N, C-alpha and C positions, 0 to 999 in steps of 0.2 A: 415452480417459481411463477408467480403471477405477474401481470403486466406492470403493476405498481412497483414491484421489486425490481423488475428489469429496468424500468425508467429511472428508479432511484439509483441503482448501481451504475447505469450508463451515464447518468448525470454526474455522479461522484467522480467517475473516471475522467469525464470531460472537464470537470472543474479542476481536478488535480493537474491534468495536462495543460490546460489553458493558463493556470496561475504560475506555471514553471517554464513555459516555452519562451524561446528567444533569449536575448541578453537583457538581464535585469539586475538592478541594484539589490543586494541581499539585505533584507531587513528581518527583524525578528518576526514580524507579522507574516511576511511572505514565507518564511521558513516553517512556521507552525500552522498556518491556515489549513493546508491539506490534512495535516494530522488531526486538527480539531474537527474537521468535517467527518473524517473516518471514525473518530471516537464517538461522535454523535450518532452516526449510523450504527456503530457497534453497540452503543448503549440501547438502542432500539431493538436490536436483534439478539442481544446476549442477556436475556432476562433469567435464564437458568442454563448453565453450561453443564451438559451431561459429562460425567467423569467415571462411569462404570464400564466394565468390560474393556473393550479396546478403544473406547471413546477418547480418553485422555491421550493415549499414544497417537491416535489419529490427529487430534487437535495440535499436539506438539509437532508432529511431522509436518503438517501444513503450515504451521507458524514458522518453522525453520525454512521451508521452501519459500515463504514470503520474505523472510530475512535475506535469503540469497538473491531473490529478485530485487530487493531494495538495494543491496550492494551493487548489483549490476546496473540498476537505474542510476545510482549515484555516480557510477563510473562513466555513464553516458552524459554526465553534466560536467562542464568545465566550471571550476571555481578559481577566480583570479582577482588580482588587484587591477583596477582600471588605471591605465597610465595617465589619463588626463585628470581624473577627479580624485584618485587615490582610494576610492570606495571599493569594497569587495563586491564583485558581481558574479552572477552565475549565467551560464549559457547552456541551454538545452535545445537540441534540434530534433530532426525527424526520427533518429534512432531512439532517442529517449521517448518520444511520443509513441512510436511503434511498439516499444516494449510494454508500456502501460496499456495500450489498446489490446495487445495480444494477451496479457495477463488478465486484465479485467474482462475482456471479451471471451477469453477461454473459460473463465469461471461461469460467466453467464450462459455460454453455449453448453457447457457441461451440465449446469443445473437444469436447463431446459431439456436437454437430451436424456438426463437421468429420469425425468418425469414422463417423457413422451416416447423415447426410443429404446432406452437401455434400462428400463425399470427392473427387468429380470436380472441383468448382469450386475447392477448396483446392489440389488437385494442379495445376490450370491456373494459379492465382495464383502458386503456388510456382515453377513453370517460368518464367512471365513475369518474375518478380522474382528469379530465381536463388536461391531459398531451397532449401537442399540437403537438408534432412531434417526429420523431426518433432522432432528434438532442437533445431533452431533455433527452431521454434515454441514449444516448452516453455521454452527459455531466454528468449525474448522476453517471454512472459507472466510468467515469474518476475521478470525485470528490471522489468517494468511494476509488479508488486506491490511489489517492493522500493523502487522510486523513489517510488511513491505514499506509502508509509509513511514513508520517509526525509524526503521533502519536507514532509509534514504535520508530522512531528516537528520539523524545523528551523524551519518557519514559526511554529509554536506556541511553541517555545523563544525565538525572537527576539522575538515579541510579549510574552512573559512578561518577558524581560530588559529590555525598554523600559519596563516598569512598575515595576521595582525600582531603588532607588538603588544605585550602584556598590558601596558598602560592604556591602550586604545581599544581593548576588547569591547567595552560597553558602548563606545561611540560607533564602532563598526557595525553593530547590530541594532541601531536605533530604529524605531518604527515610525 
């Protein structure tokens, strides 16, 4: 992992945390903005997804791990109706931010260590599990990030929709 990639992924994590922290009115824009950012990064890194050998299983496994982290992240966000305005609001605190920092930071630390400290161990793991290339590792980690953000977005959206009356769903998520 090069410096540009480290800065890109650290910036992405910072962006996701910063746009969700604190108590904020839930809008469609705020709900989807982190997902759009991750999709753009994914588009850049997923130009050819390896699916031979154990690659697809590895990518699916890390996608599921990302989804579980997304569920956990959504659980660390409160979604409620503001008593004063009647708007749907979310509130995310230090636990939410810590989870994102640990997950994104863990991916970055692993990628760096895989190239600099654990190259032999990663190569052995790849051979044992038929992971064919570094592109499969990259794809798996990008899918993990995508599924974490998508799952968090979907869970928060469903929780918000459960708080609104059917006739006000559109106005509750105005941007």
